[in-house]
Structures are given as structure tokens and as C-alpha cells.
C-alpha positions in Angstrom: 0.0 0.0 0.0 1.1 3.5 -0.6 1.8 5.8 2.3 1.8 9.6 2.2 5.6 9.6 1.6 4.9 7.5 -1.5 3.2 10.4 -3.3 5.1 12.6 -5.7 4.7 16.4 -5.7 1.7 16.3 -8.1 -0.2 13.9 -5.8 0.0 10.8 -7.9 0.8 7.5 -6.1 4.1 5.8 -6.8 3.9 2.0 -6.8 6.7 0.4 -4.8 7.3 -3.3 -5.4 6.5 -5.6 -2.5 9.5 -5.9 -0.2 9.2 -9.7 -0.3 10.0 -9.8 -4.0 13.5 -8.3 -3.5 14.5 -10.8 -0.9 13.0 -14.0 -2.3 15.1 -16.9 -3.7 15.8 -17.4 -7.4 13.1 -20.0 -7.9 10.3 -18.3 -6.0 11.0 -14.9 -7.7 11.0 -16.6 -11.1 7.6 -18.1 -10.3 6.2 -14.8 -9.2 7.7 -12.6 -11.9 9.3 -14.4 -14.9 11.4 -11.8 -16.7 12.5 -14.3 -19.3 9.9 -15.9 -21.6 10.7 -19.5 -22.1 9.2 -21.9 -24.6 7.1 -24.7 -23.2 8.7 -28.1 -23.9 6.7 -30.8 -25.6 5.3 -33.7 -23.6 7.5 -36.7 -23.1 6.3 -40.3 -23.1 7.4 -42.5 -20.2 7.0 -46.3 -20.4 6.8 -48.1 -17.1 7.5 -51.5 -18.7 10.1 -51.9 -21.5 9.0 -53.3 -24.9 11.9 -55.8 -24.8 13.1 -57.6 -21.7 16.7 -56.6 -22.0 19.0 -54.4 -19.9 21.8 -52.1 -21.1 24.2 -50.5 -18.7 25.9 -47.1 -19.2 28.9 -46.3 -17.0 29.7 -42.7 -16.0 33.2 -43.3 -14.8 32.4 -43.1 -11.1 34.8 -44.9 -8.7 34.0 -48.7 -8.8 30.9 -48.2 -10.9 31.9 -50.6 -13.6 32.6 -53.3 -11.1 29.2 -52.8 -9.5 27.5 -52.9 -12.9 29.4 -56.1 -13.7 28.0 -57.7 -10.5 24.5 -56.4 -11.4 24.8 -57.9 -14.9 25.7 -61.3 -13.3 22.7 -61.2 -11.0 20.3 -60.3 -13.8 21.7 -63.1 -16.0 21.3 -65.6 -13.1 17.6 -64.5 -13.0 17.1 -65.2 -16.7 17.1 -61.5 -17.8 18.8 -60.7 -21.1 21.7 -58.2 -20.5 23.7 -56.5 -23.1 27.3 -58.0 -23.0 29.2 -54.7 -23.1 28.9 -51.9 -20.5 28.7 -48.7 -22.5 30.8 -45.8 -21.2 30.1 -42.1 -21.1 33.3 -40.1 -21.0 32.6 -38.0 -17.9 29.9 -37.9 -15.3 30.0 -34.1 -15.1 29.1 -33.6 -18.7 25.9 -34.2 -20.7 25.5 -37.3 -22.7 26.7 -36.8 -26.3 23.8 -36.3 -28.8 24.7 -39.4 -30.8 24.7 -41.6 -27.7 21.4 -40.2 -26.6 19.9 -40.8 -30.0 21.1 -44.4 -30.0 19.3 -45.0 -26.7 16.1 -43.3 -28.0 15.4 -46.3 -30.1 16.3 -48.9 -27.4 13.4 -51.1 -26.6 14.8 -52.4 -23.3 15.8 -50.8 -20.1 18.9 -48.5 -20.0 20.5 -48.2 -16.5 22.6 -45.0 -16.5 25.4 -44.7 -14.0 26.0 -45.3 -10.3 25.0 -42.5 -8.0 23.5 -40.5 -10.8 
């Protein structure tokens, strides 16, 4: 609300932004006042059950992750689940998956398990 000190010399009210806006966090301010228009992404389709009963592992170079994935492969094979023979490797856990690798997984009918602790 405007107080008498919020009026200019002509008598018009000057609107002062709410004090809560200036001290809010990044996310809450963005939700209240979004200064950057962003396109709305298209809907994604999520399958709860893979089309093909096969598992592919993708290692992200975390310590001991390849060993753990190898143990998981053995357990799945013992249970009769088809597992891809090779464990695929992403160069670095701190970087995005290369577009070509992501595209190769987009057509995968089975389950892709990505990384340890990711």
C-alpha cells in the first residue's frame, strides 16, 4: 500500500514493489515474476515396462561403478534376464550425454540403466 511519503509532488501515487520480492530466492521470484519468456517443452512419453526384456548398462566413470555394474549384470543373467554384453561408457559424469549416444538410446526397446549414484 502507498503511504503519504509514496506520493510525488503532483499527488499521484508511486507504486513500490513488495518488499518480499526483492528478498526471495531465485526459484520463487521466477515463479512470481518471470522476466525471461521460455518456450514450453513438448510432452515426453514414459514407459513403465520396457518393450523388450533386455537391460543395457551405461557407466559414467564413477569410482568402482563398472565393477558394481558387472555384479548387477551377473545377478540379472542368473535370474534369466537378457543383459547387453558390453557396458557402454560415457566419457565424464559431469558432462551431458553426447547427442549421438542419446539418439542411439532413444530407439532402445529395453531398459537402460545409467550410471552409479546419478
